[in-house]
C-alpha positions, 0 to 999 in steps of 0.5 A, a space after each residue: 500500499 502507498 499510505 495508511 489511508 486506502 482512499 486516493 484523495 487529490 492533492 489540489 485541483 488541477 485541471 485543463 480549461 479551454 473554450 470549444 469552437 462554439 464559445 462554450 467552456 470545456 473543463 478536463 479533469 485527469 484521473 489523478 484529480 479524482 478522489 478514488 476510493 481504495 485508490 491508494 491501495 495497489 491491489 485494488 487500482 492502478 493510479 497513474 503518477 503525476 504528469 502521466 497521462 494514462 488512465 486509472 485502471 480498476 483491478 478489483 473492488 466490490 465498492 466503486 466510488 469515484 468522485 470529483 468537483 470543479 468551479 463553474 459559472 454559476 449562471 450556466 448549466 453543465 454536463 459531465 462526461 466520464 470517458 471509460 474503457 474496459 480491459 479484455 479481462 474486465 469482469 463483474 459488470 454483466 448485471 451491475 449498473 454504473 451510476 453517474 451523479 451530478 449536482 451543483 453546490 452542497 445544496 444542489 439536487 442530485 441528477 443520477 443516470 444509470 448505464 450497463 456496461 454489459 455490452 461495452 467492448 474495450 473501445 473508448 466510450 462515454 457516459 454523461 450526466 446533466 444537472 437537474 433541470 429544476 436545480 436553481 442553486 447557483 453555487 459555483 461548485 459542480 460535484 460529479 461521481 461514478 458509482 457502483 456500491 449497491 450490488 456487492 459484487 466483485 468487479 474489475 477491468 475499468 479504466 477512466 481515462 479523463 472527465 469532461 465538464 462542459 457548458 451546455 
């Protein structure tokens, strides 16, 4: 184990911000800037080193929880996209649903979306979540997460390449 705390927590927020051709902001969050439960334990995760653009790779867990947050313009709406892939030997995803969560601020409403990975191959794919339409919070912090904590089944072989937060 890399530390006495089994959970990987980012040291500081280090994200890439740019403007898309349509003039809307796009924020990219690399795996090293996510909070990953059991991420400091190399029996469960391979987390890229600083400066390394490799994805975070889930080796095996029964509790998948990956979260993050970014500062946003409080007057705009955003979508969050996790860019993922599965390794050829991925397991445990057949009947387990992956959940993505997005909310604005501590008091905002959670918007949840569930996705099955059962038919996903090894190609990179995106899963997206948007803020709830009736979320009137004008907080400047956007929280997001990726979860599979309810089945209790062991799963592995998931790669997290990055997370994109895009103004919509």
